[in-house]
N, C-alpha and C positions, 0 to 999 in steps of 0.2 A: 385500897390498891397499893401495890408496891411502887415506891418512887423510882423513876429512871433519871439518872444524871449522866451516867456513862455506861455503855454496854459494849463488851467485846465478845464476838461470837463467830461461829462458823457459818458460812453462807450456804443456803440451799437454793440453787437456780431453777426457777420455774419459767422457762422460756416460752411463755404463751401470752397472747394478748386476749383481752376481753374475758378474763376469768370471772365468771359470774358467781353470785352467792349460792346458787343451787349446785354448782360444781364444788364450791368450797365445803358446803354442808348440805347434802340432799334433803329434800322436804320430808322424807319418811323418818328422819331423826329429830324432828323439831318438837317432839312430844314432851320432852323434859322441861321442867320449869326452873331448875337450878342451872347455874352457869358451868358446872363441872361435868365432865364425862363426854364432852363433844369431840375432844381431840382424836379419839379412836375412829371417828367417822370422817375426819378431814379428808377431802378429795376422794371420798369413798369409791365412787364409780371409776376413778382412774387407778386407785391403789389396789382394788380387789377384783378378782374374777367372780363370776356368778355363784360359784360354790363357796365363796368366802376366803379362798386362798389368795395370797399376795401375788400381784402381777409383777413378773420380772422385768417387764418393759416400761414400768413407770419409775422415774428417777428417785422419788422420795423413798422407795423401798430399797435403794442401794445403801448398804451399810456405811458407805463413805459419808453419808449425810445424817447418820443416826443422831449425832450431837448438835445438829444445826439449830441455831436460834435466830438467824436472820434470813428471812425469805426475800428473795429478789425476783420480781415478776416483771411482766411487760406492761403494755399500755392498757388503760381503762380497767385496772385491777379492782375487783369487788363490784362490778356492775350487776344489774339485775334487781331482784326484789330487795327490799330494805330490811332483811332479817338480821337482827343483832346477834343471832346465833353464829354468823360467819366469823366475826372477830373472837367470839367465845371459843370456837373450834380451833382457830389459829393459835390463840393463847394457850388453850388447854393442851395442845400438842407440844408446845414448848417454844414457840416463836415469840420473841419480844419486840422485834422490829420488822417492818415490811418496807422494802424499797421498790419503787416502780417509776416508770416515766409519767404515769398519771393514775389517778384513782377516781372511782365514782364518788360523788359528793357524800352520799349517805354513809357508805362504807367508811370513807375517810374520817368523818366525824364520829362514827361508832367506835373506831379504833381508839381515839382519845378518851372516850367515855369508859373504855374498858382496859386502859393501861397499856395499850400498844402504841408504839411510835411509828407512824407512817411517814416515809420520807420520799419526796419527789426529787429525782436527779435527772439531768439531761440524758437524752436517749443514748448518746455515744458512751457515756459513763456506765449506764445500766448495761448496755450491750457488752462492754469490756468485762464487767463483773460477771455477767452470765457466761460469757465464753471462757473466762479463766476458771470459774467454779465448776464448769462441766468437765474440765480436764484434770483438776487437782483440788485439794482442800485449800480454800481461801478464807483467811481470817479477816475480820473487819472490825474496826473500832469506831463506835458512834459516841460522840461527845455532844450531849444535848445542851449543856451549859454554853459552849462556844459554837454550837450548831455546825459541827464538822464531822465528816466521814473520812476515815483513813483505812485503806486496805494494805495488807502486807505485800501487795504487788505494786505499790506506788501511787495508788489513787489518793488524792487529797481533794475533797470537795466540800464547799459550804452548802447548807440547805436552809430554806426559809421555813418558819413556823410562826403562827400567830402567838403573840405574847400570852393570851389567855390559855391556849392549849399547852404551851410550854410550862406555864405555872402549874397547871393541873398535873402534868407528868412529873415535873421536878418534885412536887409535894406529895404525889400519890393520891391526889384528890379525884373523886368523881363529882358529878353535879350536886349530889346531896351534901358532900363534904364542903363544897364551896358555899352552899347555903348555910350550913352549920357554922361557918366562920362568922356569920352575921347574927348568931343566936342571941347575943346580948342585946343588940339593937332591935331585933325582932321582939324579944321579951319586953323591952322597954316600950316599944310601940303598942304591943298588946295591953300592957298595964295601963298606959295612958288612954288608950281607946276605951278600956273598960270603965274608966272613971266617969 
């Protein structure tokens, strides 16, 4: 995975609570076994009409958010079934960071496993970001090393992250990479056990 130390990006505001994983990536697109190619189906039922044309009334289709890499959502983001395809779709679309007032636990942990930084901020700060980003382009700088979020509209906020998750993202590790860090000790154990 690609390490994340600092990320500056444009905000896409998704002002909805309880966005579940079936809304993020509908079940009919879960047939792929590789992690790529899911971005085109992100929020499919909201982004597209029945005939496959883009819906003009869904904000992600607005050209203003074409380059967005930071998704800001509401409460309980990523609830529903525990499909890992949801963070795959978010990442494949181009989002590196998701900010919300709260996350469903499984989705939250799946983000770390797939190189996405999920950040919990207080409701009033999330609401400010959502309201500002609905009106104009808002850039935000995320500093994972110092655990700070700064927007070009004056928001400065600290966020919490478990040290294990922070190390994974800073180093670009997934759980297999973490295990491989102990390869020498594992080999030594296996050699001694075989004697």
